[in-house]
N, C-alpha and C positions, 0 to 999 in steps of 0.2 A: 809422327813416328811411322816408319815404313816396316813392313814385315820382311823377315829374312827368308820366308817360305816362298819359293817360286814354283810355278807349274813345271812338271817334267817336260823335257824335250821329247820330240817324237821318238828318238832312239831309246831314251829312258823308258818311255811309256810302253814301247814294244817289248823291251827287256822285262819290265815288271809284269806285263801280261803273260809272257811266255813262262816266266818263273812261277807265277801264280797258278797257271794251269797245271804245271808239273807238280807243284806243292799240294794241290788239291788231293792228289792220290798218295803222294809220298808221305804225307803227314796224317792220312786217314781222317780227314775232316768229315764230320757227320752232320746231316740235317735230320730233323725230326718233325713229324706232322703235329705232334703235341709239344707245346713249350715245356711242360713239366718233365717230359722224357729227356729233352735237351738239357734242362737244368740238372737233372740227376746224372747224366753222362758227364757234364762239365764238373760237377762236384766230385765225381769219381776220378777226375784227372784226364778225362777225354777232351778232345777238341770239338766243341759244338759250334757249328756254323749257322748263325741265325740271320736270315735275310729280312730286311724291312725297307720301307720307303720313308724318306725324310724330306719334306718339302718337295715332293715329286721326284726325288733323286734316289735311284736304287743304291742301297748300302747293305752292309752286313757287319755283324759283330762276330768275332772269333773269340769264344769264351772258354775259360778253363780255370780250375783251381790249381793246375800245374803250371806255375810261372815259367819254369825252365823249358817246357814243351812249347809254350807260346813264344819265348825268346828264340828258340831254335827255328821255329817257323819264320819269325820276323827276319832273322839273319839270312835265311835261305832266300827269301823273297826280296829282301833289301829295304826293310822298314827300320828306321832308327829306333833303338831301344827306348829312347825318351818318349816315344809315342805310345808305349804300352800304358794302358790305363788301369789303375788300381780301383777295383769296385767290389767290395765285399757283397756277397749274395746270401740270401736265406735259402738254406738247403730245404727243399720241399718235404723231405722225409722226416727231418728232426725239428724243423722250424728254427734252427739255430743259424745265426750269421757266421759265415766262414769266409776266409780270404779267397779272393778270386780276381782275375784280371781279364782284360779283353783288348783286342785290336779293333779300331774302326777301319773298315775296308770299303773303298769306293774307287770309282774310275778304273785305272789299269790294275789296281790291287784287288778288285772285286773278283773272287773266284767264280768259275762257271757254276751254274745251278744245276744240280743233278737230281734233286728231289729227295724226299725221305727214303731211307734204305731199310 
């Protein structure tokens, strides 16, 4: 069975990278030095950009309890809605599980890193 997912062309990769840089500011993505602060921001409906490394490859999760904000970001950058992942998270303040979603971002979709603000 072959995969229907193909790597982006050079033109597509350049377009993704340009839109991703612009979206970094347009959608007020935030990084946090402490994971708990990012989780609280995401649980309040903000867009938390969490960088990590997976098998040596730089990636990021864009996390929020506000599904519509994540979908708007994805539409702007050019990510298919079907790639949005449903991942309920435990709110660190109440310890209750709440609905949340995230995008896996890598390659040309990886936003520039600005550091915690």
